[in-house]
N, C-alpha and C positions, 0 to 999 in steps of 0.2 A: 483359340486356345482357353480353355477354363483355368482359374486360379490353381484349382487341385491338379490338373494336368502339368501346369507349369512348375509345381512344388515337386511332383513325382519325377517328371520326365528330365527337366532342365537342371532342377537342383539334386536330383536323386534323393530325396529325402525320404526315410522311413516314415511308416504310418505313426510310428511313437515320436519322431522327430516332428513331424506335421502337427500332431497334437501338442507338443511343448510349444511349437511357434504360436499357435492360436490360443493357448491357455495360459503361457508366460510370457509370450511375445519374445522369446529367446530362440537364436540359431546355434548349430553344432559350434562346440568352443574352438575348432580348427579354423573357422572361418576368419579370414583377414578384413581389415578396416575396407579395403576397397571392394570385396565379395558382400560386406554388410551394406555399404552404400548402393550398389548395385540392386540387391534385393528389395531394399527400400524405395529406390525408384520404380521398380517394376511394381512393387505392392501400391504404387500410387496410381499408375497405370490402370490397376484393376480396382480403382476407386475404394482401397483399403483406408485412405487418408480421410473419409467421411467418418470412419471409427475413431472417435478423439483418442479414447482410452488406449485402444492398440497402438498408435502411432506414437503416443507419449511413452508409453512402456516399452515399444519396441528400441526407442533410441536410449532410454534409461538402462534397460536391462543388459543391452548389448553394449554399455559402457562407451557409447559415442555421443558426439555432439558436433555442432557446426560453429564456427568462429564467427564471432558477432560482426567482426569488421570485415573480412573477404569471404565468408561464407564456405571455406573450404571443410570437409569433413575429418574430423581429429578424434583420435582416443581422448577420452576424459581426463587420463593421468597426465596427456601430452599439452593439456591446456593451461593457459596462465589467466590467472584472476587479477582483473584490474579493478580500480576504484572500491576498493573492498567489496569485492565480489559481485558489484552491479552488471559486470560484463566479462565474458571469457573469450580470449583471443588465441590465436596458433602462434607459435612461437615466432614464425617469420614476421608477422603483424606486430607482436610483443617488440622485437628488436628493432623495426622500422620507424615506431609511431609512440613508444611508451619509454618511461624512465622511472627507476624505483625512487620512491621519497623515503628517506630514513624516519622522517617526522612523522608521517602517515601509516608508516609500514605497509605500502601498497603500492602498486604500478599506478602511474598516473599519465595522462596524454602529454606528450611532448608540449601541445599547445596551451597547457595548463601550469607551464614551469613556471616557478617562482625562486628566485634566487634566495629570498629570505626564508620560504618555506616554514613559516612560523607555526606554532602550535597554539600558544597562550598569549595574549596581550594584556598586560599587566594595569595599564593606563585605563582601558576600558572594561576588563573583566569578562572579556569574550574568548572563546576558543576560536580558530581558524575555522573557516566553513567546510574544510574538507576532514575535520577531525572525525575518527571514528566514536561515535558517542558510546561504544562498549569498552572503549579503554577506560572510562570513567565510570560507566554506570552498569548495573547488573540486571538481569532477568528478575522481575518483582512479581509476587502474588500474596496474598493474605495467608496468613497460618492456616494449615488443613484445607487450602483451596486446591482443587484437583482440575483446574481449568487447563485447556490446551489451547486456548485462544489468547493470543498476546498482540498487544498494539502499542505502536510506538506514535506519539504526537510531536509535530512540529509546529509550535506557535509563535507567528510573526508579529512583533509588537514593534511601534515606534515610541520615542520618548516624547513627553509633554513638554512644554517650555519649563524652564527651570528645573528640570527632571535631575536628581543627582546621577552625575556621570558613573560613578560605580555601582549603580543599581544592579547591573547585571552580577556583579561580584557577590551582592547579598543574596540574590535568587540562587547563585550557585551553592553557596553556603546554606539555603534553606532546604534546597532540592538535592543535597548531597547523597551521592549513589543513585538518583531516580532519574535527575536531568540536568543538562549543562546550558549555557547560553552561548550561541555561535554568531558570528558575525555573517551578516547576509547583505550582498551587493545590490539586491533589489530592493533594499529599503533605504528610505531617505537619512534618517537618523535613528536606526533601530537595530534589533537584533532577533535571533530566534531562539526560543527556549526548547530545546530537543531532548525528549525523554528516551531512556531505554525501554527495552520491550517490557510491558507490563500488562497485568492482567486488567479486565474491564473494572472488576470492584476496588481493585489496588488504585487505579487511576482515580477514581471517584473518591477514595480517601485521601490520597495524597495531595490531590489538586486543592483540596479545602483550605490548607495553609496559604495558598497562592490568592483565592478569592477574600480570603480573611486578612490579607495584609493591605493596610492602609498604604504604605510604601509603594506597593504594586499598583493598586487600584487608582491612587491619586496622580501616580507620575507615569502612567502608560495608557496607550490606546491602541485598538486594533480595528473595532467596526468602522469608525469614521477616519479612513484612511483611504487612498487610492492604492496603495502599495502592499500591505499586509495581507496575508491568506492563513490559513489553518490546514496542514496537511496531515492525515492520518496512514501510517502504514499497518498494514494487516500481516501476520505471521503467515508464510505459506504453508507450514508444517500441518496446520488444522483445515487445510483446503484442498480439495482435488482440483484436477484441472476443469472438471465439469462445473464444479462451484465457481471458479474463478472468471470461466465462460458465461455463467448465468450473471455474474456482476457487472460483466462488461455490457451484457445486453441491457440490464434494469438500468444502470447510470447513463448508457449513451443512446437509448432507442428514443425516437421523436415522440412516441406515445406518454413518456414520463417526463420530458424535457421541462415543461413548466412547472411540474412538481420538485425536481430535482434542483432546478435554478432557485425556486422558491425557498426550500431549504437550506440550500448551501448559502444563500443570503447574496449570490451575485451570479452573473451568468458570462463573466468573462472567457474569452476565447484566446486571450493571450497566453494565460499559464495554466489552463485546463482545456482544451480543446475537445469538443465532443464531436463523434460522428457515428453514424449508425454501425452497430456491429453484430456478428453471429457468435455465436457460443463457440465455434470451432475457430474463431480468430485469436483465442487464448494459445494456440500452436503457431501463431505467425506474429509474434511481437514486432513492432514497427520500429523500435529502436528511438522513437520520439518520446524525450522526457515529459513534455508540456502538454501530456494528454489527461484527459479527466481521471483516468485509472491508468496510471504509469505500471506496466508490467515488466520493466526492464531490469529490476531488482531480482536476483537469485533468491533472498531470503524472504521479501516482501512484496505485497502490491500496494501501491500507494495512491490515496483517494486525494486528489488536488483541487477539489471543487469549493471548498468552504471558504468563506470570507472569515477574516480573523474576528475574535470574539473573546473579551477578557470578562466578559458578565458570567457569573455562575451559572444560570438558566441558558443562555445561549450557547455556552461551551458545552456542558452536559447534554443540551438537546442533540449536538452533532455528534458527541461521543456516543449516545444511546442510540443514534439512528444507524451508525457504523456497526456496533454490535448487532443492532436487531437485524440489519439487512445481512451480516454473514449467518445468522440462524436463519433467516428466512430463506436464502438461497439453498441452505442444506436441506431444508424438508419440502421444496416446491419443485414441480419439474420445469421443461424447458418451453414450454408454448407461450406464446404471446400472452394469453390470458392470465395465465399464471405468473408472470413476471410483470404483470401491469401495476401500478402504481398503488390502485385500489385494492388488490390482494394484498400488498404490503400494510396497507392501513388496518385492513380487517385482521391480520395476524397481529399487529401491534396492540390493538384494542381488545385482543382475546384476554379473559380473566387471569390467565397463568401468565401473560407478560406485562400485565399493568402495574405491578410493583417493581418490576425491572426497569422500564423504561418511562417513569413518571413526568420527566420534562419535556420528552419528544412527545408523549401523548397528550400533553396539556397544549402543547403547540398545535398538534393536528386537530384537537377539539376547537381551539380559538380560531382557526383558520378554515374550520368548517370541512375538514376532509374527514373527521369522525363526527357523527351526529348523536344526539340523544344521549350525551354523556357529559359530565361535569367533571374538572379536573380537581384534585385534591385542594384544600386551602393553601398548605404550604408552598406547594409549586405555584398557585397563583401569586404569593406574596415574592417568590423571585422572580416571576414573570415581570412583574413590576419593577423589581431591581434592576432587571436587564434593560428595560427602556430607558430609566434614569440614567445608566451607566453609558448607554451607546449615544445618547442625546448629547453628551458632553463632547464637545469638539477638541 
């Protein structure tokens, strides 16, 4: 039986309804959830799951999803958001495995139950790890900026010897409305600086306060630790599923492995595991947090690959790499050649990109990924500054 025969004979859809299914991914409004699930499974038998956008839209437009715990099909309106929207579960799983945290204003897993369930520790100046940054920080962009790309940064840092213990409180004041300091159990004697969603240009303006602060530069460290990383969240609103699929391939593919490890500053598999991906894997989240690209968040995808860096040039290089990668995947296709790191370096070295990504381009030139070009003198100066900062133990 052909797909068309199935739709006409078994489902008794009219030509108009079939056209609506293929153009809008929608079934007639009288279909129940069991009917929609049955059609979805049959469409997979006809290999429609190869058409990523169709499958994604089919689930979205018919307002159904699958429980992230047990996999049961459910109406979106009947799902429960847990961990601030990172996961969605059915009512049964929510009742069995989660509790509502008043401080966090979200459902949390029973295994994470904390009797204190604190929010802010006055002695250290840090908020609890599960604090929602949006409770204290807003979406930020520069005046008259029309960007739709928002990024959230998590910069993990360790305290140096004799570091003022209230340094986190000072950073909270400096970054009021932009970022907060949160506790992080993976660090020895440190914390993470977590920003609210902000545009690329706003980040590059606001972080200058941190890099110009002697208090921060003299008392914190990131690069010379075995513990600290740098994670960047990319807002999903500006990305299509296809864009995200291409990011998965670009970051994880073996052909780019050495380049990605080089620019990330580490190859740790403990916190950012890499494994070969296909573009279609965007439709099949693994549920695993510690992947190079964590796609389990509903509002963002998270790059977890980077080593911490509190030097201006090193930090901006990573931020510029992320923004350049987002714009790169939006304009390239899905072929292996198109997603090779050499295609990315050619994109960054184009005249129209050079002013946007000076720190990234300087690094690519210095590491011989881009040849026959010289970086600007101002960037070379900050490059030296990074070397001095990161050599300090």
